[in-house]
C-alpha positions in Angstrom: 0.0 0.0 0.0 1.3 3.4 -0.9 1.8 6.0 1.8 1.5 9.7 1.3 2.7 12.5 3.4 -0.2 14.5 4.7 -0.3 17.6 6.8 -3.0 17.0 9.5 -4.2 20.6 8.7 -5.3 19.3 5.3 -7.7 16.6 6.7 -11.4 17.5 6.3 -14.4 15.4 7.2 -16.8 14.6 4.3 -19.6 16.4 6.0 -17.4 19.6 6.5 -16.4 19.4 2.8 -20.1 19.2 1.8 -21.0 22.2 3.9 -17.9 24.3 2.9 -17.0 23.3 -0.7 -16.3 26.9 -1.6 -13.7 27.1 1.1 -12.2 23.8 -0.1 -11.9 25.0 -3.7 -10.3 28.2 -2.4 -7.7 26.1 -0.6 -7.1 23.9 -3.6 -6.7 26.9 -5.9 -4.1 28.2 -3.4 -2.1 24.9 -3.9 -3.3 22.8 -1.0 -4.3 19.2 -1.3 -7.3 18.3 0.9 -7.8 14.7 2.1 -11.5 14.0 2.6 -12.1 11.7 5.6 -15.2 9.5 6.1 -15.5 7.5 9.3 -12.0 8.6 10.3 -10.5 7.0 7.1 -9.2 8.7 4.0 -12.0 8.5 1.3 -10.7 10.9 -1.4 -8.6 13.8 -2.3 -9.4 17.3 -3.7 -6.2 18.5 -5.3 -4.8 21.2 -7.6 -4.9 20.2 -11.3 -1.1 20.2 -11.3 -1.2 17.0 -9.1 -3.2 15.2 -11.8 -0.8 16.5 -14.5 2.1 15.1 -12.4 0.4 11.7 -12.1 -0.3 11.6 -15.8 3.4 12.4 -16.5 4.6 9.7 -14.1 2.3 7.1 -15.8 3.6 8.1 -19.2 7.2 7.7 -18.0 6.4 4.3 -16.5 5.0 3.1 -19.8 8.1 4.4 -21.6 10.4 2.6 -19.1 8.4 -0.6 -19.8 8.9 -0.2 -23.5 12.6 0.5 -23.1 12.9 -2.6 -20.9 11.3 -4.6 -23.7 13.7 -3.1 -26.3 16.7 -3.8 -24.1 15.7 -7.4 -23.5 15.3 -7.9 -27.2 18.6 -6.3 -28.0 20.5 -8.3 -25.4 19.3 -11.7 -26.5 22.4 -13.5 -27.5 21.1 -17.0 -28.1 20.7 -16.3 -31.8 17.0 -16.8 -31.5 14.8 -13.9 -32.2 11.9 -13.4 -29.8 8.7 -11.8 -30.8 7.4 -8.8 -29.0 4.6 -11.0 -27.7 7.0 -13.5 -26.2 9.2 -10.8 -24.6 6.1 -9.1 -23.1 4.8 -12.3 -21.8 8.2 -13.1 -20.2 8.1 -9.7 -18.4 4.4 -10.1 -17.4 3.2 -7.4 -19.6 -0.2 -7.8 -21.3 0.0 -6.1 -24.7 -3.7 -6.3 -25.2 -4.3 -4.4 -22.0 -1.7 -1.8 -23.0 -3.4 -1.4 -26.4 -6.8 -1.1 -24.6 -5.5 1.6 -22.2 -4.0 3.5 -25.2 -7.3 3.2 -27.1 -9.2 4.5 -24.0 -6.8 7.4 -23.7 -7.4 8.2 -27.4 -11.1 8.0 -27.0 -11.0 10.4 -24.0 -9.1 13.0 -26.1 -11.7 12.9 -28.9 
């Protein structure tokens, strides 16, 4: 499970957020990330758009690293046998159909 660093001043109950959404958007616009709590557990986050842009950039880099790993594995194969992209991906536990589906979903979202 991923842990995040949260300032306790940024925790808000779901009911408080519901009653004070204008104040929440003002804080987010000022650069704060608000963690919405429900039953004393984190339920969601209201964050500046720059956070979403950063997440998107990280996901894109992650995909590029995966593709680079595939290329390096193929380049370093010294047995004389040529491996297909599908064989290499399967060996690394990468589902090419899933990647293609995600890429198609991203393209559909842009349309």
